[in-house]
C-alpha positions as CSV (number, residue, x, y, z in Angstrom):
1,F,0.2,0.2,0.2
2,S,1.2,3.4,-0.6
3,D,1.1,6.3,2.0
4,E,0.3,8.6,-0.7
5,V,-3.2,10.1,-0.7
6,G,-5.0,12.2,-3.4
7,A,-5.1,16.0,-3.4
8,L,-8.5,17.4,-3.5
9,V,-9.6,20.1,-5.9
10,F,-11.9,23.1,-4.9
11,D,-13.6,25.1,-7.6
12,I,-15.7,27.2,-6.0
13,G,-17.4,29.5,-8.4
14,S,-20.3,32.1,-8.5
15,Y,-22.5,29.6,-9.8
16,T,-21.6,26.3,-9.1
17,V,-19.2,24.6,-6.5
18,R,-17.1,21.5,-8.2
19,A,-15.0,19.4,-6.1
20,G,-13.0,16.3,-6.5
21,Y,-9.7,14.3,-6.2
22,A,-6.7,15.7,-8.5
23,G,-6.0,13.4,-11.3
24,E,-9.9,12.3,-12.1
25,D,-11.5,13.4,-15.3
26,C,-14.4,15.0,-13.7
27,P,-15.4,16.3,-10.3
28,K,-17.0,14.2,-7.7
29,V,-19.6,16.7,-6.9
30,D,-21.2,19.7,-8.6
31,F,-23.9,21.7,-7.0
32,P,-25.1,25.2,-6.8
33,T,-22.8,27.7,-5.0
34,A,-26.2,29.5,-3.9
35,I,-27.6,28.1,-0.5
36,G,-30.6,28.6,1.4
37,M,-30.1,30.3,5.0
38,V,-32.9,30.4,7.6
39,V,-32.2,32.7,10.5
40,E,-34.0,32.1,14.1
41,R,-37.1,33.8,14.4
42,D,-37.8,36.5,16.9
43,D,-38.6,34.2,19.8
44,G,-35.5,32.4,19.4
45,S,-36.9,29.2,17.3
46,T,-35.8,28.0,14.1
47,L,-37.4,25.6,11.6
48,M,-34.9,22.6,12.1
49,E,-34.7,19.9,9.7
50,I,-32.6,16.9,9.0
51,D,-30.9,18.0,5.9
52,G,-30.1,21.5,7.4
53,D,-26.3,22.3,8.5
54,K,-26.7,24.3,11.7
55,G,-24.1,27.3,11.6
56,K,-22.6,28.6,14.8
57,Q,-24.1,28.4,18.1
58,G,-27.6,30.7,17.5
59,G,-26.5,31.1,14.0
60,P,-28.3,30.4,10.8
61,T,-29.5,27.1,9.3
62,Y,-27.8,26.7,6.0
63,Y,-29.6,24.5,3.2
64,I,-26.9,23.6,0.8
65,D,-27.0,21.1,-2.4
66,T,-29.6,21.0,-5.0
67,N,-32.4,18.9,-3.4
68,A,-32.1,20.9,0.2
69,L,-32.3,24.3,-2.0
70,R,-35.6,23.4,-3.7
71,V,-37.6,22.6,-0.8
72,P,-39.9,25.6,0.2
73,R,-39.1,26.6,3.8
74,E,-40.5,29.6,6.0
75,N,-38.1,32.5,6.2
76,M,-35.7,30.8,3.9
77,E,-33.5,33.3,1.8
78,A,-31.1,32.0,-1.1
79,I,-27.9,33.7,-0.6
80,S,-24.3,33.5,-2.1
81,P,-21.2,33.6,0.0
82,L,-19.1,34.9,-2.9
83,K,-19.3,38.4,-5.2
84,N,-17.3,38.9,-8.1
85,G,-16.0,35.6,-7.7
86,M,-14.4,36.7,-4.2
87,V,-15.5,35.4,-0.8
88,E,-18.0,38.1,0.9
89,D,-19.7,35.9,3.7
90,W,-17.2,33.7,5.3
91,D,-19.7,31.7,7.5
92,S,-21.9,30.6,4.4
93,F,-18.7,29.9,2.7
94,Q,-17.3,27.6,5.3
95,A,-20.9,25.9,5.7
96,I,-20.1,25.1,1.8
97,L,-16.9,23.6,2.8
98,D,-18.3,21.4,5.8
99,H,-21.0,20.3,3.6
100,T,-18.6,19.0,1.0
101,Y,-16.2,17.3,3.3
102,K,-19.0,15.4,5.0
103,M,-21.4,14.6,2.5
104,H,-19.2,14.3,-0.7
105,V,-15.7,13.8,-0.1
106,K,-16.4,11.6,3.3
107,S,-12.9,11.4,4.4
108,E,-10.8,13.6,7.2
109,A,-9.6,17.0,5.7
110,S,-6.6,16.4,7.4
111,L,-5.5,13.7,4.9
112,H,-5.5,15.5,1.7
113,P,-3.6,18.6,0.3
114,V,-6.0,21.1,-1.2
115,L,-5.7,22.9,-4.5
116,M,-8.5,25.6,-4.8
117,S,-9.2,28.1,-7.6
118,E,-9.4,31.8,-7.1
119,A,-10.3,34.9,-9.1
120,P,-7.6,36.6,-10.7
121,W,-8.3,39.7,-9.1
122,N,-9.0,38.0,-5.3
123,T,-7.1,40.4,-3.0
124,R,-4.2,39.6,-0.7
125,A,-6.4,40.0,2.5
126,K,-9.0,37.3,1.4
127,R,-6.5,35.1,0.2
128,E,-4.7,35.1,3.4
129,K,-8.0,34.8,5.4
130,L,-8.8,31.6,3.3
131,T,-5.5,30.1,3.6
132,E,-5.7,30.6,7.5
133,L,-9.5,29.1,7.4
134,M,-8.1,26.0,5.3
135,F,-5.0,25.4,7.8
136,E,-6.4,26.0,11.0
137,H,-10.1,25.0,10.7
138,Y,-9.5,21.8,8.5
139,N,-5.9,21.3,9.4
140,I,-5.0,20.2,5.9
141,P,-1.5,19.2,5.3
142,A,-0.6,21.4,2.1
143,F,-2.6,24.2,0.4
144,F,-2.3,25.8,-2.9
145,L,-4.2,28.7,-4.4
146,C,-4.4,28.6,-8.4
147,K,-5.7,31.3,-10.7
148,T,-8.8,30.3,-12.4
149,A,-7.2,31.5,-15.9
150,V,-4.3,29.1,-15.2
151,L,-6.4,26.1,-14.5
152,T,-8.5,26.7,-17.7
153,A,-5.3,26.8,-19.7
154,F,-4.2,23.5,-18.0
155,I,-7.2,21.7,-19.0
156,D,-7.3,23.0,-22.5
157,H,-3.6,21.6,-22.9
158,L,-4.8,18.2,-21.6
159,L,-7.8,17.9,-24.2
160,H,-5.7,19.1,-27.1
């Protein structure tokens, strides 16, 4: 047996989230970046359902993935963690990563290096915050951010 484990590739765009193992022909998962969010009501209660991912204590409940997003829910708002290709809402962005690891990768984050796409105009501050999140929260062994244009050129080269 080999000690080598596959790197994970995350391409979290404004429209879809694609993730999978490096070297495979297609992503393991592809679902909308838009997620449903239900904030607690004034009386402190919330509509808890099995497929909701509860945020931080007292925070919103997130409904992620195509099936969960399509179910109408009282007080649910469709949001996107990204604006112009850059992360604006870090809590919902982290909820997407949590969901992807838990429901689709089904492996410990600490076992896999991560390659993640980023917009060419991403700021240094957002890049640093993302790097900190990946190392400190997910405890990944290695992290590489790559511009989307570079990844596009790479796949184009592979196809021709």
